[in-house]
C-alpha positions as CSV (number, residue, x, y, z in Angstrom):
1,M,-33.8,21.1,9.1
2,N,-34.6,19.6,5.8
3,R,-33.4,16.0,5.6
4,S,-31.2,16.6,2.4
5,T,-29.5,19.7,4.1
6,L,-25.9,19.5,3.6
7,L,-23.6,21.2,6.0
8,E,-20.2,21.5,5.0
9,Q,-17.0,22.5,7.4
10,K,-13.3,22.4,6.6
11,N,-10.4,21.9,8.9
12,F,-7.0,20.4,8.6
13,C,-5.6,17.1,9.3
14,G,-1.9,16.8,9.1
15,L,-0.8,17.6,5.5
16,T,-4.3,16.5,4.0
17,E,-7.3,19.1,4.0
18,C,-10.0,17.4,4.8
19,G,-14.1,18.4,4.7
20,L,-16.3,17.4,6.9
21,T,-20.0,16.5,5.7
22,A,-22.8,16.3,7.9
23,R,-26.3,15.1,6.6
24,V,-29.6,14.6,8.4
25,V,-30.4,11.3,7.6
26,M,-33.9,9.9,8.8
27,K,-33.5,11.7,12.2
28,Y,-29.8,10.7,12.6
29,L,-26.7,12.9,12.1
30,V,-24.3,11.2,9.5
31,T,-20.7,12.7,9.7
32,T,-17.9,11.9,7.3
33,R,-14.6,12.9,6.6
34,V,-13.8,13.5,2.9
35,V,-10.4,14.0,1.5
36,I,-10.3,17.2,-1.0
37,S,-6.6,16.8,-1.5
38,R,-3.4,15.2,-0.3
39,G,0.2,16.8,0.2
40,P,3.2,15.6,-1.5
41,L,4.5,12.2,-0.9
42,E,7.5,11.9,1.1
43,P,10.0,9.6,-0.7
44,D,10.3,6.0,0.5
45,H,6.8,6.1,2.1
46,M,3.7,4.0,1.6
47,P,0.7,5.7,-0.2
48,A,-2.2,6.2,2.1
49,P,-4.4,3.2,1.7
50,K,-6.8,4.6,-1.4
51,A,-8.1,0.9,-2.3
52,S,-6.5,-2.6,-1.5
53,L,-4.0,-3.9,-4.0
54,G,-4.5,-7.0,-6.2
55,S,-2.2,-10.0,-6.6
56,T,-1.5,-8.9,-10.2
57,E,-0.5,-5.2,-9.2
58,I,1.6,-6.5,-6.2
59,E,3.4,-8.8,-8.6
60,I,3.9,-5.9,-11.0
61,L,5.2,-3.8,-8.2
62,R,7.7,-6.4,-7.3
63,Y,8.7,-7.1,-10.9
64,L,9.3,-3.1,-11.1
65,G,11.2,-3.1,-8.2
66,E,13.5,-6.0,-9.1
67,Q,13.6,-4.7,-12.8
68,G,14.1,-1.2,-12.2
69,P,12.3,1.4,-14.5
70,L,10.5,-0.3,-17.8
71,S,8.4,0.4,-20.5
72,V,4.6,-1.1,-20.6
73,G,5.7,-3.5,-23.4
74,D,8.6,-4.8,-21.5
75,V,6.7,-5.4,-18.4
76,A,3.8,-6.9,-20.7
77,D,6.2,-9.0,-22.3
78,H,7.2,-10.8,-19.0
79,F,3.6,-11.4,-17.8
80,A,2.6,-12.5,-21.2
81,K,5.1,-15.1,-20.9
82,T,4.5,-16.0,-17.1
83,S,1.2,-15.7,-16.8
84,G,-0.6,-14.7,-19.8
85,Q,-1.7,-11.5,-19.4
86,A,-2.6,-9.2,-22.2
87,R,-0.5,-5.7,-22.9
88,T,-3.9,-3.8,-22.3
89,T,-4.4,-5.3,-19.0
90,I,-0.9,-4.7,-17.7
91,L,-1.2,-1.2,-19.0
92,T,-4.2,-0.5,-17.4
93,I,-2.9,-1.9,-14.2
94,M,0.0,-0.1,-14.2
95,E,-1.7,3.2,-15.0
96,R,-3.8,2.5,-12.0
97,L,-1.0,1.9,-10.0
98,R,0.2,5.0,-10.9
99,K,-3.0,7.3,-10.0
100,K,-2.9,5.2,-6.9
101,G,0.4,6.7,-5.9
102,Y,2.6,3.5,-6.1
103,L,4.2,4.2,-9.7
104,S,5.8,7.4,-11.6
105,R,6.7,7.4,-14.9
106,K,9.0,9.5,-16.9
107,Q,9.5,9.6,-20.8
108,M,12.7,8.3,-22.3
109,K,12.9,8.5,-25.9
110,G,9.4,8.7,-26.6
111,V,8.6,5.9,-24.5
112,F,6.9,6.0,-20.8
113,H,9.1,4.1,-18.4
114,Y,7.3,3.2,-15.0
115,S,9.2,2.7,-11.6
116,P,7.9,2.1,-8.2
117,K,7.8,5.2,-5.7
118,V,8.6,3.4,-2.7
119,S,11.3,0.7,-2.0
120,Q,10.4,-3.3,-2.4
121,Q,11.0,-3.2,1.4
122,T,8.8,-0.3,2.2
123,L,6.1,-1.7,-0.1
124,L,6.0,-5.4,1.8
125,Q,6.3,-3.4,5.2
126,G,3.2,-1.5,4.5
127,L,0.9,-4.6,2.8
128,V,1.9,-6.6,5.8
129,K,1.3,-3.6,8.4
130,R,-2.2,-3.6,6.6
131,F,-3.1,-6.8,6.7
132,V,-2.1,-7.1,10.7
133,D,-4.3,-4.0,11.4
134,T,-7.1,-5.0,9.0
135,T,-7.5,-8.8,9.2
136,L,-5.6,-9.5,12.2
137,A,-7.1,-6.6,14.3
138,G,-3.5,-5.4,15.3
139,S,-2.4,-8.6,16.9
140,V,0.5,-10.7,15.2
141,S,-0.2,-13.7,17.2
142,P,-2.2,-15.4,14.9
143,F,0.4,-15.0,12.3
144,V,3.1,-16.6,14.8
145,A,1.0,-19.4,15.9
146,Y,0.4,-20.4,12.0
147,L,4.3,-20.1,11.6
148,S,4.6,-22.2,14.7
149,E,1.9,-25.0,13.3
150,G,4.3,-25.7,10.5
151,G,4.2,-22.6,8.3
152,P,6.9,-22.4,5.5
153,V,10.0,-21.0,7.5
154,S,13.6,-21.3,6.3
155,E,16.3,-21.7,8.6
156,Q,17.4,-18.2,7.2
157,D,14.0,-16.8,8.1
158,L,13.9,-18.5,11.4
159,Q,17.5,-16.8,12.1
160,K,15.8,-13.4,11.2
161,L,13.0,-13.9,13.2
162,K,15.0,-14.9,16.3
163,Q,16.9,-11.5,15.8
164,L,13.8,-9.3,15.7
165,V,12.4,-10.9,18.7
166,E,15.6,-9.9,20.5
167,D,15.5,-6.4,18.9
168,L,12.0,-5.8,20.2
169,E,13.2,-7.2,23.7
170,R,15.9,-5.1,23.8
171,L,13.7,-1.8,22.8
172,Q,11.0,-2.8,25.4
173,K,14.0,-2.7,28.1
174,G,15.0,0.6,27.0
175,G,18.2,-0.4,25.9
176,G,17.8,0.4,22.1
177,K,19.4,-1.2,19.3
């Protein structure tokens, strides 16, 4: 078999159609899953991880989540005042977020208004899950250790954490909420 010969096989994984591409590289068979198309997003679900989110992207998502549908001009005005970002930069970031599946836009009176596709809570849960899965290898112990060593925990947050631990203990014992 020629080293550059490509073998393609299609299968379905969930709602996503995938192509398995196999290629012989230096006597080794390398298989890669390539996403060809994605099914429709269900409401209030975190988009599949396409790329990590930068700090400005997260700030824009949070701002839009708090303020509701806004035009690029409205968002750019806010970020020009708070962080000195240019309108063109904000437009580029917002369009990137839309292409990644985090924002939707609707035209109102000739101007596009952008809004998040997921709630702020869902977004933050997804970001925390990705952080725990990728950075902490699925374990929350390092995060809890950080908090116990003087991390910024308010009394209100501490009460929420205690309630979450109680809920988890109840679930593990099979009692439900």
